[in-house]
N, C-alpha and C positions, 0 to 999 in steps of 0.2 A: 773824142774818139773812143769807142768801146772796143776793148781788146777781145778778139775771138779766139777761143781755144780750138774750135772745130766748126767747119761749115761744109754742107753738101746740099743736094737738091731737096732734102727732106727736113733738115733742122739746122739750128745754130746753137752753139754753146758759148755764151758770152761771160765776160768777167764784169760783174757789177761793182762800181766804186761805191764806197760808203757815202751817204748823203744824197744820192740820186734815187728818185722814185723808180720802181719797176714799171709802173703803168701811170697814165696821166692822173693828176689829182682832180679834186672836185672843182677848183676855181680855174678860170681862164689863164691866170698867171702861172699856174702850176702844171703846164703841159710838157715841160722838159722831163723826159724819162728814158729809161733804157730802150723800151720798145719803139718809141718815136725816133730815137737816134738810129736804131737798126733799120727801121722802115725807110729812112732817108736813103739808105744804100740798097736794102733788100725789101721792096714794097710788100712782099708776101709774108714777111715775118709776123708771127702771132704769138701772144703770151700763152705759156703752158702752166707755169707756176710763178709765184712772186717771192721776193725777199723784202723784208721791212726796209724802209728808207735808210735806217741807220746801219743795216747789215751789208757787208761786202761779200763777193764771192761768185760761185758758179750758178748761172741762170740759163735754163733751157728754153729755147723758142722753136716753134714749129714753122715750116714754110707751107702755108696754105691750110685750108679748113680741114681737109681729110687727115693730114699729118697731126694737126692740133687735136683732133678727136682721138686719134690712135695713141698719142703720147699722154693726153689727159687721162685716158682710161688706165694707163699704167700707174699714174699717181693715185687714182681712185682705188685701184686694186692693191695698192701699197707694194707694188713690185719694183718700185724705184728705190735704190739705196742712196740715202743722204747722210752726210756727216758734217758736223760743224765743229769749229774750234772756238773756244771762248776763254777769256780770263775773268775770273770772278773775284769779288772782294772776300777777304778772309781765307782761312785754311780749312778745306774740307777734311773731315777726320777719316771717313771711309775711303777706300780705294775706288769703289764703284757703287752704283745704285740705280734706282729708277724712281721717277716721280709720276704718280698716277692721280692726277687731280683734274676734275672736269672744269672747263672754262666757258665763260660767256662774256659778251661785250659789256663793259661798265658804261651804260648809256650816257649818264651825265658827264662822264669824263672820257668819252671816246677820243682816240682809238684805244684807250686803255682797256685791258681785259681784267676779269676777276674770276676767282674760284667760286663756283656755285654748285653745291652737291645736289641740288634739286633740279635746276634747269640747265645746267652746263652740259656741253658736249664732251664726251670722253676724250681725254688727252693723256698720252703716255710718252715720257722722255726717258731714255737710258743715258747714263753719264758715267764717265770714268776719268780718274785723275791722270794727267800727263806729267805734270811737274808742280812742285810747290815752291813759292818764293817766300821764305820765312821773313826775310828782311822787309819786303814790301807788303807782307800779309795778303798775298794773292795766290790763287790756284789756277793753273791752266788745265782746262778740261776738254775732252772730246764728248760731243753731244750727238745723240742719235734720236731724232723725233720719229716715233713709230706712227703717230698721227701728225697731221699738218695744220694745227689750229693757229690762228693769228696770235702772234706774240707768245706762242707756247713756250719756247726755250727761255725767253726772258722772264716770264712770270714763274715758270717752274723753278728756275734757279733762285729767284728772289724768295720763293716760298720756303726754300731750304735755309734762308737767312744769308744767302750768298748771291746778291744781285750781280749781274754782269757789269764789269768796270765801265763807268761812263753812262750807264743806263739810269738817268735821273728819274725817268717815268716810273721805274720800279724800285726807287729808294737808294740808288747808288750815288756816290758823290760825283760831281762833274769831272769829266776828263775830256781829252781832245776828241775822242770818238767813243762809240760803243764798241767794246772789244768782242765782236761776234762776226764770224766769217764762215761762209759756206765753202768748205775745203774739199769735199769729195762728193761726186755724183756719178751713179752708175744706172744704166737702163738698157733696154733692148731697142735696137734700131727698128723703127716702125715698118721699114721695107724689107731689110735683109734678115732681121731677127738676131743679128750679131750683138753681143753685149758690148756696149761702149762705156768706158770708165775714165773719169777725168779727176785730176787733183789740182788744187790751187793752194799754195802756201799762205798761211795767215800773215798779213802785213803788220802785225803787232807782236 
């Protein structure tokens, strides 16, 4: 059962659990995903954006094609506010910063992404420290992706030498889960224009 933060005739805001795909996978065995579970109850539910399988948190779905187009446009125009919370390995020295590194898929190792200054698409992440755990040698950070590239937050933090806890794809030591959670989402309602804002506490 997918927990819903909000539902009306235009959209759904769902809580995605870690480990569940946002959309169906390539193989027939890999069809269980957030949108399929939602469509079992709300047949008009359509994907607007995605979270990585390892990521938990707030996920927006449209109801019907017209709402999907309107909400997708807000993402394209970068008028949607998104914030993530993560725990990274090591202690970040600065209190805040930004990572501006272009990304492209690492084809032989996909879905892994890589930094590529010649062919990569621009990618910008802002980060700030929320807390440091000196004993565990970990830092809790708030992450704001200005762009929405695949694996952007994961690769950008790893590029600082501080991979997200549990993210073995980008050099972290194994953990129970990848410590990345979509904790805040704000956008304009596609019908009324009212600003809707949602928050979800990190489960780690």
